[in-house]
N, C-alpha and C positions, 0 to 999 in steps of 0.2 A: 173308108172305115165309118160308114154312116152310123152304126150302132154306138160307136164311141163318142159321137157328138149328139146323140139323141137326148132330149130332156129327161131327167131322172136317171140317166145311166150311172151305175155305180163305179164304172171303170173307164173314165176318160184318160187321155194321155197324161193328164196331170197326176194320176194316181199310180199306175204301174206296180201293183202288188205282185209278190212272188208266191208261187205255190208249187206243189208236186202232183203230177197226174200221170195217167196211162190211158191208152186207147185199146180198143179191140184188135187193131192192127199191129200194135206194138205194146206188149204187156210189161215191158221194162219201165219202171218209174223214171220220170225225168222232170227237170225243173221247167216251169213255164211262167209267163207274165200275162196277167189278165188285161185285155184291151177290148172294150166294148163287149160283145157277145162271144169273143174269140179268146184263144190262148196263143201267144207267141212262143214257139219253142225256144228255150233259153240255153240249149246245149252248147251254143257257140261261146257262151260266157261261163256257164256253170254245168260242167259235164259230170254231174253226180246224181245219185238216186235219192238224195235228200239235201236239205239246205244247211246242214250243220257246218260244212266247210265255208259256205258263204257267211254264215253268222259269225264264224271265227275271225273273219277279216276285220281289220280296224275300221272304225266308222268312216274315215276319209275314203277308204277303198270301196266301201259299200256305196257311198255317195257318188263316187266316180263311175261305178257300174251302172247306177240308176241313170246317169247322164248318157251313158252309152246306149242303154235301152231306148231312151227317148230319141236320140239321134237316129238310131236304126229305124224306128217307126216313122220318124219325120221324113227320112230319105225314101221310104216306100215300103209299107207293110205288105203289099201284094207280091213283092219279090221274095218274101220269106214264108216259111211254113206256118200257116195259121190253122188252128184246130177249133172247131166249134165247141163251146163249153158243153153243150148238150151231148156231145159225142165223147166226152172225156169223163173218166172216173177220178175224182179228187181223192188224194191220200193225205195222211198226216205229213205236214211239211218238214218235220225234223224228227230225229230220234231224240225223244225227250228223256233226259237222264234224271232230272229232279223237277218236282212241281211243288210250289209253295203258294198257298191261298191266303190273301190278306183279308182284312176286315176294315176297309178304309172309309166307308161312308158313315158319317156321323148321324145322318137321318135314319139309315137302316139300323145302326147300333142302338139308337134311342128308341125307335119304334119297337124293335124286338125286345129290348130290355124292359120296356114298359109292360109287355105281356107277362113278364116273370117277376119284375121288381118295380111295381107302380110308383113307389116312393123314391126310388133311386135307380132310374132306368139306365143311365150312362155310367159305367164303371170309371173310377177316378183315373186309371192309367190311360184311357183312350186318347186324351188330348196331349199326352206326353210321348207316346211311343206307338209306332205302327204295329198293330196286333196281327198275328198270322199263325197258321199251323202248316205242317208239312203234309201234303197230300200224296196220292198214289199215282205215279206216272204211268203205270202199266194199264190203268183203266181209263186213260184219256183216249177218246175216240173221235173220228172225224164226223162232221155234220152229215146227217142222213142215216147214221147207225141207229138201229132200234135199241131202246133201253129196257132191259128186263127188270121187273119189279123185284127189289131185293127182300130177303128175309133176314131176321135178326131178333134179338131180344127186345121185346116191347114193354117190359116191365117185370115185376117180380114173378118168377116161375112162368113166364109167358114167352113163347117163341113162335114166329110166323111171318107171313108177308107184311110189309109195311102197309098201313092204312092211311098214311099221311105223306104221300109222295109229292114232292114240290120241285119247282125250278128256281134258279137264281140267275138273273141276268148280270153278267160281268164283262169286263174287258180284260184281256190277257196280254202279256208282253213276253215275246221270245227274247232270250238273252244271248249276248255274245259281245266280245270274246271272253269276258270273265276276268278273274283275278287269281293269282297264286294263293295257296293256302297261307293264312297268317297276314295277308296284306289287304286291308280294307280298301274299298273304292270310295274316294272322296266325293262328296255331294256335287262338287263342281264338274266331275268327270262322269257322273252316273248315267246321264243320257247317252253318252258315247257307247254304253253297253246295252242299249235297247235296240235290238235288230228290227223291231216292228211289233204291231199289235194285231189282235184278232178278237172275235167274239168268243165268249165262254159261257156255257151253261153248267153251273155247279149243281147237278141233281142232288136232292137231299131227302132223306127219309126222316121226317121230323120226330116220329114216335121213337124210332131207334136212337136217334141223336139225343133226344131229351133224356132217355134212360142212361145212356152210356157216357155222356160228355164230361161229367165231373169225376175225378178232378183233372184229367189230362187233356180234355178237348175231344174233337170229332174223331170218329174211327169208322165203324161199319155204316153209319148213317150217311157217310160222304164218299167212301172209297170205291163204290160199286160202278160208277160211271161219271165221267165228265166230258162233255161234248165241246168241240171247238170248231170254228169256221175255217175253211181251207186256205184263205188268202191272207198273207202277211202285209199289212199296210205300214209303210215306212213313216218315220217321224218327218221326213222331208215332205211327204204328201200331206201330212197333217199340219205342217208349219203355218200356213195361212190362217189356221183356226186356233192358234195358240192364244190363251187368255190368262189373266191372273188367277191363281188358286184362291180358294176362300180364305178369308182372314182368320187367323188363330188368335183367340183371346188369351191363350197361354203361349208364350214365346218358346219355340222349339229350342232344344240344345244346339250348340254350334254345329255339330256334325250333321244336323238335319235342316239347317237353314239353306234354302234353295233360292237362287236369284229368280225374281219374277220377270216375265210371266212363265209359269211352269205347268199350267194345266192346258187342256184341250177341250174345245167346245164340240163334243161328239154326242149326237142324239142317239139314244138306244130305245128300242121298242120290243115288247113281247106280244106275240100273237098266239092265241090258243084256239085250236079247233077241237071241240069236244067230240068224242066218239059218237057216230050216228048223225052228225051235223055236216053241212057242206061248207059253210063259210066260217073262217076264223074271226075271232073277236080280239080287238086290241086290249090287252090287260094292263100295259104300262107304257108310259111315254116319259122318259127321264133323260138327264144329261150327265155325262161323265165330268163335266165342269164342277159339279156339286161335291166331288169327293174331297174329303178332309185331308187325306195324304196323297201325294203324287207318286207316280212310278219312280221318279228320281229319288225321292225320300225312301221308298221301299228298298231300292237297290242299296242305298247308303246304309240303311239300318240292317239289312240282311247280311251285309259283309262287315259290319262294324266290329264284330268279334273275330274277324279273320276267316269267316266261312267262305270257301271257294265256290264261285258260280262258274258254270261252264256253258259254252255255246250250245244252244238248244234247250237249256233249262227254261221253264215256264213259270211266270208269276201271274196269279189271278188277283184282280183288284178287290175282290169281295163284292157282294151285292151292291149294285148301283141304284140308289134311291134318292129321291128329292123330297122337298118339304110338303108337297101336295099329295092327296090320296091317289090321284091318277099316276103318280111318279114312283110308286112303291114297287120294288123289284122282285117280289116273290109272293106266293099265295099266303104264307104264314103272316107276313107283315100286313097284307091287305085284308086279312080276315075272311078269305074266300075259300070255297071247297077245294080240297086237294085233287090230285090227278087220278083219273080212272084209266083202266086198260083201254087202249085205242085212242087216247087223247094225243094230239100232236102239238108240240110247242115249237115255235119259230122265233128266234131272236134276229133282229135286224139292227144295223147301225149305219150312220152317215153323218157327214158334215155338210152344211149348206149355209150360204150367206150370199146376199145380192152382189152380183158382179164377179163371183168366184165360181169355178167349176165345182160341181158336187163331187165329194170324195166318199165313196161308199165302202162299207166293210163286207158287203155280201150278206149272207144269212147263215144261221146255225140252227139246224133242224133236228128234232128227235121225236119219235113216237113210242109210247109206252106199250110194250108187247106182251106183258103178262109176267107171271111169277118166274123167278130165275130157276127154280128147281122144285120138285115135289118134296115136301118135308113130312115124313110120317110122324104120327103122334106117338 
């Protein structure tokens, strides 16, 4: 398995992320494990066409399965069915029932707020409660899916294609097994309900969003497309990169107090290839460690009122931004020109530290393909 041991490999044996794929020779979706440049067929352990049943397992059972994957590969990958990743079509890893997108970066919230409220950029509730809105699960697509430019109301008596199409670099968490309705998940148990993470691009039509978002928040400016990467990275793979979360100057309420360390040092990058050019340009280099609220706190808050979460539900972190200009996670925040038709956006993510194996998240790619439909005047 030379590719799994190569420098810069996203998927060494220390990672073992799960995904769903199919091949030309077998169109039936099946679970697989990424190892180097290959996929290990996982039907021996997960004989399903999606990972919902796997996500439903208790965390201890998911950890046991991961050890089985590792033992099988150490005993000899050549004795098992391996498929080159280039020969596989990746699919959504789960049937996503519900999708909630948070707003957990204090840097992003402050930078965007400064554009609209220079004297009071950060709203007073941000440091007290994880802010979120419920997104549209039906428009979540796998990396590589083209994104059509949406149309909507752009202002008073104005309708047409968005002229301010943007990306947002985020991390997403798949959930499982969830909780019965009416029974909150305590913060101490919240991470047991995180099946793993992936990259997420929350495509945003800023002009539509700006006109419609008051008083109830995002709608058509957000629900036309959300792209995710295909591989689910487990918390066990990320464990060596666990770090303390940022200090809160306002102490959270007891149900949101999470034992430290509760954050992860994950580097996220955005690469943009403008239409008509050959080489992509890095637009953002940021760290998930900077997020003000953790996924554990998001789970605890989401269920604090008894809201039931289910295996396969998805949580978005919100735009991941840092304190420096080069760490801003969207074009709006960076003050840069918006996306044109033919532009290609690629998100990447990885954990790296001297003496440890690199844990990669793969990438999340999307190209703007044009207007979603023809709107007659």
